[in-house]
N, C-alpha and C positions, 0 to 999 in steps of 0.2 A: 673416370674423372669427369668426362663430359656429361654422363648420366647424373652425377652428383650435382653439377652446376645447374643442369636443367631442372632437377627437383627443387633446388634452392630458389631458382628464379620463379618457379610456379608458386612456391610458398610465399615469396615476396609479393608477387602480383595478387595472390589471394588475400594477403594481409592488407594491401593497399585498397583493394575493392571493398573489403569489409569495413575499413576505416571510412571510406567515402560514402557508404550506404547505411552504416549502423553507428549509433552512438555507443561506443564501447567503454566509456569512462565511468559508467554507472557504478558507484561504490557499494560493495557489500556491507561495509561498516555503517552506511547510512540506513540500511535495512535493519541492522541490529539496533542502532540507536532509536529508530522509529518504534521498533518493537518494545524496547525498554520504556520509552515515553508512554506508550499505550498501556503497558502493565501498571506503571506508576499512576496513570490517570484512572485505571480501573480500581486500584486500591483506594484512591481518593474518593471515587464514587461510592465504593462500598461503605466508607465511613460516613458519607453523606446520608446513605440509607439508614445507617445506625442512628445518626442524629435525628432523623425523621421518624424513628421508631419502627422502621421497616426491617423485618427479618427476612433477608433476601433468600436464604437457604432453608426456609421453613417447609419447602416442598409444595408450596402453593404457586399458582400462576400469579406473576407480579404485574400489577397495573399501577402506574404512578400518577400523582397529582400534577397538574400543569406547571406549578412552581418548581417542583423537583425536575421535571423534564426540561424546563428552561435552564436550570443549573447544569444539567447533563449536556445540553447543547453547547453552553459556554465552555465547559470542560473539554468537550470534543473539539471545539474550534481551537483552543489553546494547544491541545495535543497535535492537531493537524499543522498548525503554524510551526510548532517546534520541530516536527518531523520534516516539513518542507525546508526549513532553514538549515537544519543539520544536514539534510540530504544535499543541499546546494553546496555547503561548505566542504563536506567529504568528497563530493564529486568534483568540485573545482580543484581541490588539492590533488586528486588523482589525475585530472586532465593536465595540470601543470607539470606533474612528475613525468607524464608520458610525452609532454611537449605538444599536446593537442589543444585545439580551440574548444571551449565549452559551448560557444554560441555560433552555430553555422546553420546551413540549410538543413542538415540532417536533424539537428536539435529542434528546429522549428517544426519539421514533419513529425518528429516524435511527440512534441507537446500537443500538436493539433490532434493526432490520433488518440492520445491519452486523454485530452481534455473533453472531447465531444461526448463520450459516454459518461465521463465523470461529472461534467456540468449538467448534463441531462438528469443524471441521478440526483444531483444536489437540488435542482429545481423540483424534481419529483418528491424529494424528502421534505422540502419546504411546504409543498402542497399537503403532504401528510400531517405536518405540524399544524398548518392552518385549519385542517379539518379535525384536529385532535385525535388522529389515528396513530398514536405514539408507538404502539407495539409493532407496527409494520416498518418502522424506520431502520431498526437494526438489520433485518433481512435485506432491505432495499440498499442500504449503504454497502453491505458486503457484496451483493450481486453486481451493482453498478461499478464498484471499485474493481472487482474481478474482470468485468467486461472491458474496463479501461486498460488494465494490464495486458489482456490478451490482444486488444486492438493496437497497443504500443509495441508489441513484440517484434513487428516487422522492421522497426527502426532502432532496436537496441539489442541487448543480450537475449538470445532466443529462450534462455532458461526462465525468463520472467513470466512466460505464458503458464508455466506449471504453478507458480504462485497464484496467477489469475484463476486457473481452473479450480484450485483448492478454495479460493475465496468464494467463487460462484457456488460450488458444491456446499460449502458451509452455510452460505446465505439461503440456499434452497432448503437445506435441512432445518435451518432456524425457523422457516415458515411453519413448521409443524410443532414448534415449541415457543409460541408467542409468549412474551413476558420474561423470557430468559436472555434478553439481548445482551446484557453485560457479559455473560459467560461466552456467548458466541463472538462478541466484539473482542474480548480478551484473547480468545484463541486465534481469531482471524488477524486482527491488527497487532497483537502482541506476540504470541508464540510463533505463528507462521512467519512473521517478519524476521524474528530472531533466527529461526532455523534457516530460512532462505538466505538471509544476509550472511550468516556464518559460512554456509556452503559456497556462496558466490565469492566471498572474500578469500576463501581457501583455494577455490578453483581458478580465479582470475588475478591472484595476488601478483 
């Protein structure tokens, strides 16, 4: 009996320590929704290519005019805002159900560790846009996003680092297939998010 109580106390202490040091309310559903938004965006971009007379799957390396790239950037920004907003809503609902605060010192540390590599990557990509080096943007976004996830792992669910590793590997791989950014974006921001979000939702439901 004493042994059982001792074990339960240890579990309770461990749970309290985890709650105080990690943001554990991150919703798997937000990952699924972000992935779906990315895939819908990719389909929209594919039809933009068709409108512009670009046969994306013709087997040739694809290089796009600045006007098309500008529309892709706007589409990417809309997808990003949709993903962030839905992520906040799903995560806030999960925090409310668990009776946890969504905004505390741990959340701030998480955002700082996530934002530093992400903002750095964003500025790097703006420089690529400025110099019209469009084909390098897809690899850069995947790599810096992956680095941001790995950096944030210390203050949230540890499983998020595996999504980060996959994004980094995918970004490095895409460096050898310049011009096929839409495919790598769809896999990285679409498929991987849906797979990761589904696993996390089932694991931490």
